[in-house]
VOTOR-504388 format. One line per field, with one value per residue: x, y, z of N, C-alpha, C in turn. Coordinates in nm, 3 decimals, decimal comma. Each point is the difference from the previous one (the first is absolute). Layout:
REM residues N
nxx = [X | ...]
nyy = [Y | ...]
nzz = [Z | ...]
caxx = [X | ...]
cayy = [Y | ...]
cazz = [Z | ...]
cxx = [X | ...]
cyy = [Y | ...]
czz = [Z | ...]
***
This chain:
REM residues 76
nxx = [3,120 | -0,040 | -0,114 | -0,032 | -0,113 | -0,009 | 0,038 | -0,060 | -0,071 | -0,086 | 0,012 | -0,122 | 0,072 | -0,032 | 0,091 | -0,025 | 0,043 | 0,042 | -0,067 | 0,122 | 0,043 | -0,001 | 0,148 | -0,033 | -0,095 | 0,085 | 0,094 | -0,090 | -0,052 | 0,137 | 0,034 | -0,123 | -0,019 | -0,047 | -0,134 | 0,007 | -0,017 | -0,024 | 0,020 | -0,061 | 0,082 | -0,069 | 0,073 | -0,017 | 0,033 | -0,111 | -0,051 | 0,121 | -0,043 | -0,117 | 0,063 | 0,104 | -0,095 | -0,046 | 0,023 | 0,128 | -0,069 | -0,094 | -0,050 | -0,108 | -0,004 | 0,050 | -0,088 | -0,098 | 0,072 | 0,026 | -0,084 | 0,020 | 0,086 | 0,015 | -0,046 | 0,063 | -0,069 | 0,098 | -0,108 | 0,036]
nyy = [-9,822 | 0,123 | -0,059 | 0,104 | -0,011 | 0,134 | 0,006 | 0,061 | 0,122 | -0,088 | 0,097 | -0,036 | -0,013 | -0,125 | -0,018 | -0,079 | -0,103 | 0,022 | -0,115 | -0,049 | -0,022 | -0,128 | 0,000 | 0,068 | -0,086 | -0,123 | 0,068 | 0,063 | -0,114 | -0,035 | 0,096 | -0,020 | 0,128 | -0,038 | -0,017 | -0,097 | 0,065 | -0,113 | 0,086 | -0,111 | 0,040 | 0,040 | 0,029 | -0,138 | 0,027 | 0,004 | -0,103 | -0,027 | 0,012 | -0,049 | -0,099 | -0,024 | 0,017 | -0,099 | -0,147 | -0,017 | 0,077 | -0,096 | 0,135 | -0,047 | -0,047 | 0,097 | 0,063 | -0,094 | -0,015 | 0,108 | -0,066 | -0,025 | -0,101 | 0,073 | -0,133 | 0,000 | -0,109 | 0,011 | -0,039 | 0,112]
nzz = [15,219 | -0,005 | 0,010 | -0,077 | 0,059 | -0,005 | -0,132 | 0,118 | 0,020 | 0,012 | 0,095 | -0,005 | -0,085 | 0,011 | 0,079 | -0,114 | 0,067 | -0,124 | 0,016 | -0,023 | 0,141 | 0,017 | -0,009 | -0,080 | -0,035 | 0,013 | -0,045 | -0,073 | -0,055 | -0,009 | -0,065 | -0,048 | 0,029 | -0,101 | 0,008 | -0,082 | -0,103 | -0,073 | -0,097 | -0,026 | -0,094 | -0,103 | -0,106 | -0,014 | 0,133 | -0,064 | 0,102 | -0,035 | -0,137 | 0,031 | 0,068 | -0,116 | -0,084 | 0,078 | 0,047 | -0,056 | -0,077 | 0,053 | 0,068 | 0,023 | -0,112 | -0,044 | 0,071 | -0,037 | -0,141 | 0,070 | 0,052 | -0,133 | -0,015 | -0,130 | -0,044 | -0,110 | -0,034 | -0,121 | -0,001 | -0,086]
caxx = [-0,098 | -0,124 | -0,101 | -0,103 | -0,128 | 0,009 | 0,095 | -0,054 | 0,071 | -0,100 | 0,099 | -0,053 | 0,007 | 0,061 | 0,133 | 0,028 | 0,122 | -0,002 | 0,079 | 0,051 | 0,030 | -0,048 | 0,092 | -0,039 | -0,118 | 0,030 | 0,081 | -0,088 | -0,104 | 0,067 | 0,029 | -0,093 | -0,056 | -0,122 | -0,091 | 0,030 | -0,120 | 0,056 | -0,079 | 0,040 | -0,023 | 0,041 | -0,044 | -0,140 | -0,127 | -0,094 | 0,024 | 0,099 | 0,009 | -0,098 | 0,067 | 0,076 | -0,042 | -0,119 | 0,006 | 0,140 | -0,010 | -0,099 | 0,094 | -0,048 | 0,082 | 0,142 | 0,017 | -0,003 | 0,099 | 0,127 | 0,061 | 0,033 | 0,100 | -0,055 | 0,100 | -0,096 | 0,053 | -0,058 | 0,008 | -0,039]
cayy = [0,074 | 0,043 | 0,014 | 0,093 | -0,056 | 0,084 | 0,096 | 0,133 | 0,086 | 0,001 | 0,000 | -0,102 | -0,130 | -0,114 | -0,062 | -0,137 | -0,056 | -0,118 | -0,111 | -0,067 | -0,150 | -0,071 | 0,021 | 0,149 | 0,003 | -0,059 | 0,088 | 0,107 | -0,054 | -0,017 | 0,143 | 0,114 | 0,046 | 0,039 | -0,105 | -0,007 | -0,007 | -0,018 | 0,034 | -0,056 | 0,079 | -0,045 | 0,086 | -0,024 | -0,021 | 0,125 | 0,040 | 0,054 | 0,132 | 0,067 | 0,030 | 0,108 | 0,131 | 0,036 | -0,016 | 0,035 | 0,142 | 0,057 | 0,033 | -0,096 | -0,132 | 0,050 | 0,032 | -0,133 | -0,086 | 0,078 | -0,090 | -0,089 | -0,030 | -0,028 | -0,080 | -0,050 | -0,098 | 0,002 | -0,126 | -0,009]
cazz = [-0,087 | 0,071 | -0,086 | 0,057 | -0,066 | -0,129 | -0,029 | -0,029 | 0,096 | 0,119 | 0,099 | 0,101 | -0,070 | 0,094 | -0,064 | 0,006 | -0,034 | -0,086 | 0,040 | -0,093 | 0,026 | 0,115 | 0,106 | 0,052 | 0,080 | 0,120 | 0,073 | 0,052 | 0,110 | 0,123 | 0,061 | 0,022 | 0,126 | -0,013 | -0,073 | -0,135 | -0,099 | -0,116 | -0,112 | -0,123 | -0,124 | -0,135 | -0,079 | -0,063 | 0,102 | 0,014 | 0,140 | 0,042 | -0,039 | 0,085 | 0,125 | -0,011 | -0,064 | 0,071 | 0,167 | 0,070 | 0,000 | 0,109 | 0,102 | 0,118 | -0,030 | 0,004 | 0,142 | 0,074 | -0,030 | 0,055 | 0,109 | -0,047 | -0,081 | -0,097 | -0,096 | -0,125 | -0,079 | -0,118 | -0,067 | -0,126]
cxx = [-0,144 | -0,111 | -0,099 | -0,125 | -0,007 | 0,101 | -0,035 | 0,089 | -0,076 | 0,090 | -0,043 | 0,008 | 0,073 | 0,117 | 0,024 | 0,157 | -0,006 | 0,094 | 0,023 | 0,036 | -0,074 | 0,087 | -0,023 | -0,126 | 0,014 | 0,068 | -0,105 | -0,088 | 0,061 | 0,045 | -0,098 | -0,047 | -0,155 | -0,061 | 0,027 | -0,119 | 0,077 | -0,104 | 0,060 | -0,070 | 0,017 | -0,050 | -0,134 | -0,120 | -0,072 | -0,025 | 0,120 | 0,018 | -0,099 | 0,042 | 0,081 | -0,058 | -0,133 | 0,006 | 0,122 | -0,019 | -0,087 | 0,089 | -0,025 | 0,101 | 0,142 | 0,027 | 0,019 | 0,124 | 0,120 | 0,040 | 0,054 | 0,138 | -0,084 | 0,089 | -0,081 | 0,109 | -0,080 | -0,012 | -0,054 | 0,052]
cyy = [0,013 | 0,009 | 0,085 | -0,043 | 0,063 | 0,083 | 0,148 | 0,069 | -0,002 | -0,056 | -0,110 | -0,143 | -0,101 | -0,037 | -0,160 | -0,028 | -0,100 | -0,126 | -0,086 | -0,139 | -0,051 | 0,051 | 0,174 | 0,009 | -0,050 | 0,084 | 0,128 | -0,065 | -0,037 | 0,135 | 0,091 | 0,015 | 0,043 | -0,130 | 0,027 | -0,008 | -0,018 | -0,012 | -0,098 | 0,068 | -0,054 | 0,109 | -0,025 | -0,015 | 0,120 | 0,040 | 0,058 | 0,170 | 0,083 | 0,018 | 0,136 | 0,139 | 0,050 | -0,022 | 0,072 | 0,157 | 0,060 | 0,034 | -0,089 | -0,129 | 0,053 | 0,006 | -0,148 | -0,061 | 0,082 | -0,109 | -0,142 | 0,000 | -0,021 | -0,046 | -0,019 | -0,085 | 0,009 | -0,159 | -0,007 | -0,097]
czz = [0,066 | -0,137 | 0,037 | -0,078 | -0,122 | -0,023 | -0,018 | 0,120 | 0,133 | 0,135 | 0,098 | -0,089 | 0,090 | -0,069 | 0,060 | -0,014 | -0,083 | 0,017 | -0,137 | 0,010 | 0,125 | 0,105 | 0,043 | 0,067 | 0,134 | 0,096 | 0,052 | 0,115 | 0,145 | 0,062 | -0,001 | 0,128 | -0,002 | -0,087 | -0,164 | -0,080 | -0,131 | -0,123 | -0,127 | -0,102 | -0,130 | -0,113 | -0,069 | 0,089 | 0,021 | 0,143 | 0,051 | -0,019 | 0,067 | 0,122 | 0,004 | -0,009 | 0,103 | 0,142 | 0,037 | -0,004 | 0,101 | 0,117 | 0,121 | -0,017 | 0,046 | 0,148 | 0,078 | -0,036 | 0,032 | 0,116 | -0,044 | -0,092 | -0,124 | -0,119 | -0,139 | -0,077 | -0,141 | -0,067 | -0,142 | -0,069]
***
């Protein structure tokens, strides 16, 4: 599954791989050719929502994160 930070038509939205299990995370860590950034996210987390709506929509942030394997873990 791919998790887009916003459900809109913004073509520059970052795509995060949604991680559901520790095994899935371990596999990605062992096989990724790029550095990994993990976003721990929750529906009740105000800062998480701000990251999604503001930070991850910033074009400079998006450009820098292109170099990373982006993972998202929902800890709701």
